[in-house]
C-alpha positions in Angstrom: 123.4 -50.1 -111.2 120.3 -50.8 -109.0 118.1 -53.8 -109.6 115.3 -51.6 -111.0 117.4 -49.6 -113.3 117.2 -50.4 -117.0 120.2 -52.2 -118.6 122.4 -50.0 -120.6 125.5 -50.4 -122.8 126.6 -51.5 -126.3 125.4 -55.1 -125.8 121.8 -54.0 -125.0 121.8 -51.6 -127.9 123.0 -54.3 -130.3 120.3 -56.6 -129.0 117.6 -54.0 -129.6 119.0 -53.3 -133.1 118.8 -57.0 -133.9 115.2 -57.3 -132.9 114.2 -54.1 -134.8 116.0 -55.3 -138.0 114.5 -58.8 -137.7 111.0 -57.5 -137.2 111.4 -55.2 -140.3 112.3 -58.2 -142.4 109.4 -60.3 -141.0 106.9 -57.5 -141.5 107.8 -57.1 -145.2 108.4 -60.6 -146.6 110.7 -60.9 -149.6 114.1 -59.7 -150.5 115.6 -56.5 -149.0 118.8 -54.6 -149.3 120.8 -53.0 -146.5 119.5 -49.6 -147.7 115.9 -50.8 -147.6 116.4 -52.0 -144.0 118.0 -48.7 -143.1 115.0 -46.8 -144.5 112.5 -49.0 -142.6 114.2 -48.9 -139.3 116.0 -45.5 -139.2 119.2 -47.2 -138.2 122.6 -46.4 -139.6 124.4 -48.6 -142.1 126.9 -50.0 -139.6 124.2 -50.8 -137.1 122.1 -52.6 -139.8 125.1 -54.4 -141.2 126.2 -55.6 -137.7 122.6 -56.7 -136.8 122.2 -58.6 -140.1 125.6 -60.3 -139.5 124.6 -61.4 -136.0 121.2 -62.6 -137.2 122.8 -64.6 -140.0 125.1 -66.4 -137.5 122.1 -67.9 -135.8 120.3 -68.7 -139.0 117.5 -66.1 -138.7 118.4 -64.3 -141.9 119.9 -65.4 -145.2 122.1 -63.5 -147.5 121.5 -64.1 -151.2 124.1 -63.9 -154.0 124.2 -60.4 -155.4 123.3 -60.1 -159.1 124.6 -57.2 -161.1 122.4 -55.6 -163.7 124.6 -52.7 -164.7 127.7 -50.7 -163.8 128.9 -50.7 -160.3 128.8 -53.1 -157.4 125.5 -54.9 -157.1 123.6 -54.6 -153.9 123.4 -57.7 -151.7 119.9 -59.0 -150.7 118.8 -60.4 -147.5 115.7 -62.0 -146.2 114.1 -63.5 -143.1 114.9 -67.2 -143.2 111.4 -68.4 -142.6 112.3 -72.1 -143.3 114.4 -72.3 -140.1 111.3 -73.5 -138.3 107.8 -74.6 -139.1 104.4 -74.8 -137.2 101.4 -77.1 -137.7 97.8 -76.0 -137.4 95.2 -78.7 -136.8 91.5 -78.4 -137.2 89.4 -81.2 -135.6 85.7 -81.7 -135.9 83.5 -84.8 -135.5 83.9 -85.7 -139.2 87.2 -84.4 -140.4 90.8 -83.5 -139.4 92.6 -80.8 -141.4 96.3 -80.1 -141.0 98.3 -77.3 -142.5 102.1 -76.9 -142.1 103.6 -73.5 -142.6 107.0 -71.9 -142.4 107.6 -69.0 -139.9 106.3 -66.5 -142.5 103.0 -68.3 -142.6 103.5 -69.7 -146.1 101.8 -73.2 -146.3 104.3 -75.9 -147.4 102.0 -78.9 -146.9 98.4 -79.7 -146.1 96.2 -82.7 -145.7 92.7 -83.8 -144.6 91.5 -87.1 -143.3 88.2 -88.5 -142.1 88.0 -88.4 -138.3 87.8 -91.7 -136.5 84.9 -92.3 -134.1 86.8 -92.4 -130.8 88.7 -89.6 -129.1 92.0 -91.5 -128.7 91.9 -92.5 -132.3 91.3 -88.9 -133.3 94.5 -87.8 -131.5 96.4 -90.6 -133.2 95.0 -89.6 -136.6 95.8 -86.0 -136.1 99.4 -86.9 -135.1 99.8 -89.1 -138.2 98.4 -86.3 -140.4 101.1 -83.9 -139.0 103.8 -86.5 -139.7 102.4 -86.8 -143.2 102.8 -83.1 -143.8 106.3 -83.0 -142.4 107.3 -85.9 -144.7 105.6 -84.5 -147.8 107.3 -81.1 -147.3 110.7 -82.7 -146.5 110.8 -81.0 -143.1 112.7 -82.7 -140.3 110.7 -83.1 -137.0 113.3 -81.0 -135.2 112.2 -78.1 -137.2 108.6 -78.3 -136.0 108.6 -75.5 -133.5 104.9 -75.6 -132.3 101.5 -77.2 -132.9 98.1 -75.6 -132.3 95.0 -77.7 -132.6 91.4 -76.3 -132.7 88.6 -78.4 -131.4 84.9 -78.0 -130.6 84.0 -77.4 -127.0 85.0 -75.3 -124.0 88.8 -75.2 -123.7 90.4 -74.1 -120.5 93.3 -71.6 -120.6 95.8 -74.5 -120.0 94.5 -76.3 -123.1 92.3 -78.8 -121.2 89.1 -79.8 -123.0 86.5 -79.3 -120.4 83.2 -79.7 -122.3 82.9 -81.2 -125.8 79.4 -82.5 -126.6 79.9 -83.1 -130.3 82.8 -85.7 -129.9 82.2 -88.7 -127.7 84.8 -89.2 -124.9 86.7 -86.1 -126.0 86.4 -84.0 -122.9 89.2 -84.6 -120.4 91.4 -86.3 -123.0 95.0 -85.0 -122.6 95.4 -84.0 -126.3 98.1 -81.5 -125.7 100.3 -83.8 -123.6 99.9 -86.7 -126.1 100.9 -84.5 -129.0 103.7 -82.9 -127.0 105.3 -86.3 -126.3 105.0 -87.2 -130.0 106.5 -84.1 -131.4 108.6 -82.7 -128.6 107.6 -79.1 -129.1 105.0 -76.8 -127.5 101.4 -77.8 -128.2 98.4 -75.5 -127.7 94.7 -76.4 -127.8 92.0 -73.8 -128.4 88.4 -73.6 -129.5 88.0 -74.2 -133.2 85.7 -71.3 -134.0 87.9 -68.9 -132.1 90.8 -70.0 -134.3 88.7 -69.7 -137.4 88.0 -66.1 -136.4 91.8 -65.5 -135.9 92.3 -66.9 -139.4 89.7 -64.6 -141.0 91.2 -61.6 -139.1 94.8 -62.4 -140.2 94.2 -63.9 -143.7 90.6 -63.6 -144.8 87.3 -61.8 -144.9 87.8 -59.8 -141.7 91.2 -58.4 -142.5 91.4 -54.8 -141.3 88.5 -55.2 -138.9 89.4 -55.6 -135.2 85.9 -56.0 -133.8 83.9 -58.7 -135.6 82.3 -62.1 -135.2 82.9 -65.3 -137.1 79.8 -67.5 -137.2 80.3 -71.1 -138.0 77.1 -72.6 -139.6 77.2 -76.3 -140.2 75.9 -79.2 -138.3 77.1 -77.2 -135.3 76.7 -73.5 -134.8 79.3 -71.4 -132.9 80.8 -67.9 -132.8 84.3 -66.7 -132.5 84.4 -63.1 -131.3 87.3 -60.6 -131.7 87.2 -57.4 -129.8 89.9 -54.7 -130.5 91.9 -57.3 -132.3 91.9 -59.9 -129.5 89.9 -63.1 -129.2 87.2 -62.8 -126.6 86.7 -66.1 -124.7 84.7 -65.0 -121.7 85.4 -65.7 -118.0 84.9 -69.4 -118.4 86.1 -69.8 -122.0 82.5 -70.4 -123.0 81.8 -67.2 -125.0 80.2 -67.6 -128.4 78.3 -70.9 -127.9 75.5 -69.6 -130.1 74.3 -73.1 -130.9 72.9 -73.5 -127.4 70.6 -70.5 -127.7 67.1 -71.7 -127.1 65.1 -69.6 -129.6 62.2 -72.1 -130.0 61.6 -73.0 -126.4 58.6 -72.1 -124.3 59.7 -69.1 -122.1 57.1 -70.0 -119.5 58.3 -73.6 -119.1 59.2 -74.3 -115.5 62.9 -74.7 -114.9 63.7 -78.2 -113.8 66.6 -80.6 -113.7 66.3 -81.1 -117.4 66.9 -77.4 -118.1 70.7 -77.7 -117.7 71.0 -80.8 -119.8 71.4 -78.8 -123.0 72.6 -81.7 -125.1 70.5 -84.6 -123.7 69.3 -86.0 -126.9 72.0 -85.8 -129.6 74.9 -83.6 -128.5 73.3 -80.6 -130.2 72.2 -77.3 -128.7 68.7 -76.0 -129.2 69.6 -73.5 -132.0 71.6 -76.2 -133.8 68.6 -78.5 -133.8 66.7 -75.7 -135.4 69.1 -74.5 -138.1 72.0 -76.9 -138.4 72.6 -79.0 -141.5 71.0 -82.0 -139.9 67.8 -80.0 -139.4 68.1 -78.7 -143.0 68.2 -82.2 -144.4 65.3 -83.3 -142.2 63.2 -80.3 -143.4 64.0 -81.1 -147.0 63.0 -84.7 -146.7 59.8 -83.8 -144.9 58.7 -81.1 -147.3 59.9 -82.5 -150.7 57.6 -84.8 -152.6 58.9 -88.4 -152.9 60.5 -88.9 -156.3 61.2 -85.2 -156.7 64.7 -83.9 -157.5 64.8 -82.2 -154.0 63.9 -85.4 -152.2 66.3 -87.6 -154.2 69.2 -85.1 -153.8 68.5 -84.5 -150.2 68.6 -88.2 -149.4 71.9 -88.6 -151.3 73.6 -85.5 -149.9 75.8 -85.7 -146.8 75.5 -83.0 -144.2 78.4 -81.0 -145.7 76.5 -80.5 -149.0 72.8 -80.4 -148.1 72.6 -76.6 -148.0 74.2 -76.3 -151.4 71.7 -78.7 -152.8 68.9 -76.6 -151.4 70.2 -73.3 -152.8 71.1 -74.8 -156.2 67.6 -76.2 -156.7 66.1 -72.9 -155.5 68.2 -71.1 -158.1 66.8 -73.5 -160.7 63.2 -72.5 -159.7 62.2 -75.3 -157.4 59.4 -73.7 -155.3 59.8 -76.1 -152.4 63.6 -75.4 -152.2 62.9 -71.7 -152.4 60.5 -71.8 -149.5 62.9 -73.9 -147.5 65.7 -71.4 -148.1 63.5 -68.7 -146.8 62.5 -70.7 -143.8 66.0 -71.8 -142.8 67.5 -68.3 -143.2 64.6 -66.8 -141.3 65.3 -69.2 -138.4 69.0 -68.4 -138.5 68.4 -64.7 -138.5 66.5 -64.9 -135.3 69.5 -66.2 -133.4 72.0 -64.1 -135.4 70.0 -60.9 -134.5 70.6 -61.6 -130.8 74.4 -61.7 -131.4 74.3 -58.5 -133.5 72.2 -56.5 -131.0 74.6 -57.5 -128.2 78.0 -57.0 -129.9 77.4 -54.5 -132.8 80.4 -55.8 -134.7 82.1 -54.1 -137.6 81.5 -57.2 -139.7 80.1 -60.7 -139.4 81.8 -63.5 -141.3 79.6 -66.5 -142.1 81.6 -69.7 -142.4 81.0 -73.5 -142.2 79.3 -75.8 -144.6 76.2 -73.6 -145.1 78.4 -70.7 -146.2 79.3 -72.6 -149.4 75.7 -71.8 -150.5 77.2 -68.5 -151.7 75.9 -64.9 -152.0 72.2 -65.8 -152.1 72.6 -66.9 -148.5 73.8 -63.4 -147.5 71.0 -61.8 -149.4 68.3 -63.8 -147.6 69.9 -63.2 -144.2 70.1 -59.5 -144.8 66.5 -59.4 -145.7 65.4 -61.3 -142.6 67.6 -59.3 -140.3 66.3 -55.9 -141.5 63.2 -56.1 -139.3 65.1 -57.4 -136.3 68.0 -54.9 -136.0 68.4 -51.2 -135.2 71.3 -50.8 -137.7 72.2 -52.5 -140.9 74.8 -55.2 -140.4 77.7 -56.1 -142.7 77.6 -59.8 -143.5 80.3 -61.5 -145.6 81.2 -65.1 -146.5 84.3 -66.8 -145.2 87.3 -66.6 -147.6 89.0 -69.7 -146.1 86.2 -72.2 -146.1 86.9 -75.6 -144.6 90.5 -74.7 -143.9 89.7 -71.8 -141.6 90.3 -73.6 -138.3 93.6 -75.2 -139.4 94.8 -71.9 -140.9 93.9 -70.1 -137.7 95.7 -72.7 -135.6 98.8 -72.1 -137.7 98.5 -68.4 -137.1 98.2 -69.0 -133.4 101.3 -71.3 -133.4 103.4 -68.8 -135.3 102.5 -66.2 -132.7 103.5 -68.6 -130.0 107.0 -69.1 -131.3 107.9 -65.4 -131.2 109.5 -65.8 -127.9 111.8 -68.5 -129.3 112.8 -66.2 -132.1 113.5 -63.3 -129.8 115.6 -65.6 -127.6 117.7 -66.3 -130.7 118.3 -62.6 -131.2 119.4 -62.4 -127.5 121.8 -65.3 -128.0 123.5 -63.7 -131.0 127.1 -62.8 -130.5 
């Protein structure tokens, strides 16, 4: 056989059958019988039985005790042994760290959230400790942690290096992946947080069934994760989707100078974020509300994660100032969102982040303000995963990353 000829023979056929059978079990979680696997794969009973036996020897499938319910021999059941390995998804932002631990079927077995420390090195340590906490609470041995993916703000190179991260001091250049790899002795991946949130909504949430869409995070920061034909679009420099740095309020006739490239000179925020982010929303509320009013008191007491809900709740109760501010903020946001929609024309736009917790009235206002700015009516929906979107997307990414290990185990079967 020449070097370019495909491999042939019984061994190759058995390997192919093992992979086909395993993928059929992974694609339809739950119990299955040999007959069900035969129907799904089109393979003969001997081929399915042999493949299941091989997969059982390496721990990838589990046979369950047959239970009879009538006359005749009861059918045995088999399932993909998703607990043979686990993955951790980590969501990191300047204020919080979220971790979710799932089995290989994507079922969450543990989750935790902690307040993010102020320094980059402490954030890495806190994230590692949170992963350990999840492993311990789920009773999962560290050797069964097969991969970790962490989502973080900023521009992330294809090798996982954090190149630019204005929102977290001393975060850019920190070797997060190598630190976590040494700690857990498994593959570690770093990706942009909003890109991973988009992956989560595509796989598990509001964008399920839509392959070309945008996930827009609206909180203190503003960013966009773009999926085109079912794949994340990162751009040539991994900087796609940085909507928060759009300068919608600047003077277009201002001369370009050295300061034009210092997009985050004052506070780590981009121009659009300074206009519509939760920090700006709170500043507007405090400036417009009368001292002693319910809006002023609640805006002073609210943290950045809750300020938009305060505004919309009071607007629903009839507070005229809150109603005017809701109009003003959503009008501002629609200006930047329209640019994204005109450029991409996505099937759907998922709105996530702290502001999305304001609920359906937010979507109603955005749709009204977008109507005069677009050529076609958009489809806007709220995130279904909330504050867990980044961690859940990171876990989806990590599960995808361990497919090669699973396939290697099918190759190694006897």
